[in-house]
C-alpha positions in Angstrom: 0.2 -2.1 31.5 1.9 -3.7 28.1 5.3 -2.9 28.4 6.7 0.1 26.5 7.6 -0.7 22.2 10.8 0.4 21.2 12.6 1.1 18.2 16.1 -0.1 17.0 17.9 1.9 19.3 16.2 1.4 22.2 13.7 4.4 21.7 10.8 4.6 22.7 8.1 4.4 20.0 5.5 7.5 20.1 3.1 8.7 17.5 5.1 11.4 15.7 7.9 8.9 14.9 5.3 8.4 11.9 6.0 11.5 10.7 8.8 12.2 9.1 10.9 15.9 9.3 11.4 15.4 6.3 8.2 16.1 5.2 7.4 19.5 8.0 4.1 21.0 6.9 3.0 24.0 7.8 1.6 26.8 6.9 -1.7 25.6 6.5 -5.1 27.0 7.4 -9.0 26.3 8.0 -9.6 28.3 4.6 -7.8 25.0 3.2 -9.8 22.2 5.6 -12.4 24.2 4.0 -11.7 23.0 0.6 -11.4 19.3 0.9 -14.9 18.2 2.2 -15.7 17.1 -1.4 -12.0 14.8 -1.8 -13.1 12.9 1.9 -17.1 12.5 -0.6 -14.8 11.4 -3.1 -13.5 8.6 -0.5 -16.4 8.0 0.8 -18.0 7.3 -2.9 -14.9 5.0 -3.2 -15.3 3.2 -0.5 -19.0 2.4 -1.1 -17.7 0.7 -4.7 -14.6 -1.3 -3.5 -13.8 -4.7 -0.4 -11.2 -2.2 0.2 -10.4 0.0 3.4 -9.6 3.5 2.4 -9.0 6.5 5.2 -6.8 10.1 4.0 -3.3 11.2 6.1 -3.1 14.3 7.8 0.3 15.3 7.9 -0.2 18.8 9.3 -2.0 17.8 11.7 -0.7 14.8 12.3 -3.7 12.5 12.2 -6.6 11.4 10.1 -8.8 13.0 8.0 -11.5 10.5 7.6 -11.3 6.9 7.9 -14.5 4.6 6.0 -16.6 1.9 7.7 -15.3 -1.1 5.9 -11.6 -1.0 7.9 -13.9 -3.4 10.9 -13.9 -6.0 8.9 -10.2 -6.1 9.2 -9.8 -5.0 13.1 -12.8 -5.4 15.4 -13.0 -1.3 15.9 -15.1 1.1 14.6 -14.1 3.6 12.0 -15.0 6.7 14.2 -12.5 4.8 17.6 -9.9 4.8 14.5 -10.0 7.6 13.5 -9.9 9.0 17.2 -7.1 6.9 17.9 -5.2 8.5 14.9 -2.1 7.2 14.7 -1.7 5.5 18.1 -4.5 2.5 16.3 -0.9 1.2 14.3 0.7 1.6 17.9 -1.8 -0.8 19.3 -2.5 -2.9 16.6 0.9 -3.9 14.1 3.2 -6.7 16.2 6.1 -5.2 17.1 8.6 -5.9 14.7 5.8 -4.8 11.4 5.9 -1.4 14.1 9.6 -0.8 13.7 9.3 -2.6 10.2 6.5 1.0 8.8 8.6 3.2 10.6 11.4 2.2 8.8 10.0 1.9 5.5 8.2 5.5 6.9 11.5 7.2 7.3 13.1 5.6 4.2 10.5 6.1 2.1 10.2 10.0 2.0 13.9 9.9 1.6 13.0 8.6 -1.7 10.0 10.9 -2.9 11.8 13.9 -2.0 14.1 13.0 -4.6 11.4 13.0 -7.5 10.6 16.5 -9.7 7.6 18.1 -7.7 5.8 17.9 -10.3 5.6 14.5 -10.8 4.8 13.5 -7.0 1.8 12.5 -7.1 1.5 9.8 -9.4 3.6 7.8 -7.5 2.4 4.9 -4.8 4.2 3.1 -2.4 3.6 -0.8 -1.4 3.6 -2.4 0.9 2.5 -5.9 3.6 2.5 -6.1 7.9 0.7 -7.7 10.1 -2.9 -6.7 11.9 -3.7 -7.9 15.3 -7.0 -8.4 15.3 -7.6 -10.1 18.8 -6.1 -12.9 19.5 -5.2 -13.0 15.2 -2.8 -11.8 13.0 -3.5 -11.1 9.7 -1.5 -10.2 6.5 -3.1 -6.8 5.3 -1.3 -4.6 1.5 -1.2 -1.4 2.6 -1.0 1.6 -0.5 -0.5 4.7 -0.1 -0.6 7.4 -3.0 -0.9 11.8 -2.4 -3.4 13.2 -2.7 -2.1 17.2 -2.0 0.7 18.6 -2.0 2.2 22.4 -0.5 3.8 24.8 -3.0 6.8 23.3 -1.6 6.3 19.4 -2.5 5.4 18.8 0.5 2.9 15.5 1.2 -0.1 17.3 3.2 -2.8 14.4 2.4 -2.0 11.2 1.1 -5.5 9.0 1.2 -4.3 4.6 1.9 -6.2 1.7 0.5 -6.3 -1.3 2.8 -6.9 -5.3 1.5 -6.1 -8.7 1.9 -2.8 -9.8 1.4 -2.0 -11.8 -0.6 1.6 -13.4 0.7 2.9 -15.0 4.0 5.0 -12.7 5.5 5.8 -8.8 6.2 7.9 -6.4 3.5 7.0 -6.4 -0.2 8.5 -2.8 -0.2 7.6 -1.5 -3.9 7.1 2.3 -4.7 6.8 3.4 -8.5 4.6 5.3 -11.1 1.9 4.0 -13.2 3.3 3.1 -16.7 7.1 3.7 -16.0 9.5 0.6 -16.8 11.3 1.1 -13.4 10.1 0.9 -10.2 11.6 1.1 -7.0 12.4 -2.0 -4.3 13.3 -1.4 -0.7 15.1 -3.9 0.7 14.8 -4.9 5.1 18.2 -6.3 5.2 20.2 -3.9 3.1 18.1 -1.2 4.5 18.0 0.6 1.1 16.6 1.6 -2.5 16.8 -0.8 -5.6 16.0 0.7 -8.8 14.3 -2.4 -10.6 13.6 -3.0 -13.7 9.6 -3.8 -14.9 9.4 -6.9 -16.3 7.6 -6.7 -19.8 4.1 -9.0 -20.5 3.1 -10.4 -23.3 -0.4 -9.4 -24.7 -1.4 -13.8 -24.3 -0.2 -14.0 -20.6 -1.8 -10.4 -19.6 -5.3 -12.6 -21.1 -4.4 -15.1 -19.0 -4.3 -12.9 -16.1 -7.5 -11.4 -16.4 -9.3 -14.5 -16.8 -7.6 -16.5 -14.3 -8.9 -12.8 -11.6 -12.5 -13.9 -13.0 -11.6 -17.5 -12.1 -12.2 -19.0 -15.0 -10.6 -22.7 -15.7 -7.3 -23.7 -17.5 -9.9 -26.2 -19.9 -11.8 -22.0 -19.9 -9.2 -20.0 -20.2 -7.6 -21.9 -23.6 -11.0 -21.8 -24.8 -11.4 -17.9 -23.9 -7.9 -17.1 -25.9 -7.5 -20.2 -28.9 -4.0 -21.8 -27.6 -4.1 -25.3 -25.4 -4.2 -26.7 -22.4 -0.6 -26.7 -22.4 0.5 -23.2 -23.7 -1.5 -21.9 -21.1 -0.1 -23.8 -18.2 3.8 -22.9 -20.0 2.2 -19.4 -19.9 1.4 -19.5 -16.4 4.7 -20.9 -15.2 6.2 -17.9 -17.7 3.8 -15.5 -15.6 5.0 -17.4 -12.2 9.7 -17.2 -12.8 8.8 -14.4 -14.0 7.1 -12.3 -11.3 9.0 -14.5 -8.8 5.7 -16.4 -7.6 4.2 -19.7 -6.4 0.6 -19.7 -7.7 -1.6 -17.2 -9.6 -3.2 -15.6 -6.0 0.7 -13.9 -6.2 1.3 -13.5 -9.4 -2.5 -11.7 -10.1 -1.1 -9.8 -6.7 1.9 -8.7 -7.9 0.6 -7.2 -11.2 -2.2 -5.5 -9.2 0.6 -4.3 -6.8 2.3 -3.6 -9.6 -0.3 -2.2 -12.1 0.2 -4.9 -15.2 -2.9 -5.3 -15.4 
């Protein structure tokens, strides 16, 4: 039997540790659940139209309400087995260090979430990278979570999550933001604090270069499309990398997608 995983205080990590007391969801009955079938069908439709894995978290039952079939590509287990695992999935399939990070992000995320006006809470999204184990290998994935349904008191009852391969090389990269907002929140794993930051501005040309790069155009093709010289496109990419503090176009595209800049 594998050794039990412990948190930074030496306590065993259990499924209940993923559910913050700040987000205690009560007074949900079966008639309420009868109304969410349409949300599950919407998640299934979204799954059919994307390469991303999709699942819905139920914070009342502390379980998964729905898990998409394509999640098998990431961990080698079928969707029903993962749904049956519930949050035990994280304990079994996430490396110890990343699992502790997820617990920290979860607790700190709900603390920040509680500071937002109730009417705006469904507009926020949290994104972060962590490893998932598949046989003897590890894959770095990006996880995005946003509320689906809140209780009358503003607690998160249901949330939808999407999973895709991350473009970086290490865990973390934790941000929470509202689309179109001039600021976002970045979580520092060293200081264990959320830091408010200004969103970076992109020029029309920089956005166009990112769009075309995402479509697989070469440097010469991009130059032809935007009626600029190749040197101008190169300079534009350098500016983008500097603004985003990334090293290549793949990381820049992931940054732009995570921050909803394109």
